[in-house]
Phi, psi and omega in degrees: 000136180290132182285133180287146177285129181296148173260102186286315178199160180283119183267118182231080185299333181290346181271351186298317184285324184277338186229090181299330179295320176298319177300314181300311182295321180296316181295320178296321178296319179298320178296318182296323183291343180275349179291146183249168178107163180295140181222150174281172179298321180293328179285323183287329183234074187295341178269005179080014180259112182262152179296153179247123180288160179296326178295319179295323179295319180294328179276358179076021182274129179268133182297137180280145175270110182273130179292150178280155175301151182295155174063026177246355184233155172271179183301341180273358182082015182260123181305138183298328184298336181291339180283357178284351178264097186300320183296314180296321179296316180297318180297317180295319180295319180296316180293322178295320178296321178297318179296319178298318179297319180294322182290322183283343187230064185293330181286347182084352180260133178282166185297328182255018180299134179080011184275134171206170184301326182291312183293336181276344186241332183280156177070179179249352180228139177223124182220159165250124188218155179262130176287113188289316184195167171236104182299153177302131178081004182283331180234124179207161178247125179220127182300140176062022177230114178256137183206168171241142178243146181266126178239151186262133182230152168252123183283124179259331179208145180243117178269323179212153172096169184267071176230140182269140174298135182091353181288154172261124180236161181238124190237132177267127178245132183278132181040067189292350177283349179264151167301146185299331180290345182246006188278335185293142174207198183292337178280321182227096190273330191250041178245161180172199180140179182264348182295133182259330182205139179277129174220140180300139179094349180292156169260130180237135170260119190232141166260126190235158171235154177211145357282158183298324183298337179283350186236349179210130183239014181270198180292141182231130173259112183234098179285354181251014183302129180079002183252359181212154175255170177090175186283159167260137183265150177257124182279113178272316182221131184228114179249147171290135183238009180286000000 
């Protein structure tokens, strides 16, 4: 009779990213299975999962989960002896740390992305926000014409000021066709930042002032005029936060 292949553990690759503890336990089990030499049933199947023979499967018999001897496992159910393999332990810890980092940071932006002394000190409001869109005709280059355009943002994090996370805000940027480091002139002297070009979907870390009319009196391109309530913010400093 052909010998049935043992089922060492239930493999669920879709759970690795969502459950770092499952990833940790799986990696330790893979390291343990590579060890050679005679082993007891408890040593061969440290999670208590025993192989099921083909005859047992035909009879509908479910393999029993045998408990491990006392004082051999840590709170995660992983046998202590497996920690004697330094290489396997390091690999499992590194992969678990990577999974935790990925779960906590789905957007790909770190907590301090776009941070510098200017964005932290200028203005009365500081946020990290996603540029929702750039309406047609909102950004253009025209000689001898300076203007500010209103762009729509979704706030992802609030560093300073009375703005709610998740709010939609409207921000005026001066001469948006220029890199922020080159945008300042005699009309708007104290603006700047690291952002080089506006593109929909970007993350921006911004120092803002409100209301905008108190800080800029030139031409304004507002494609959202009459479509929103609340103040328009004036962008003093705009850094890329991606």
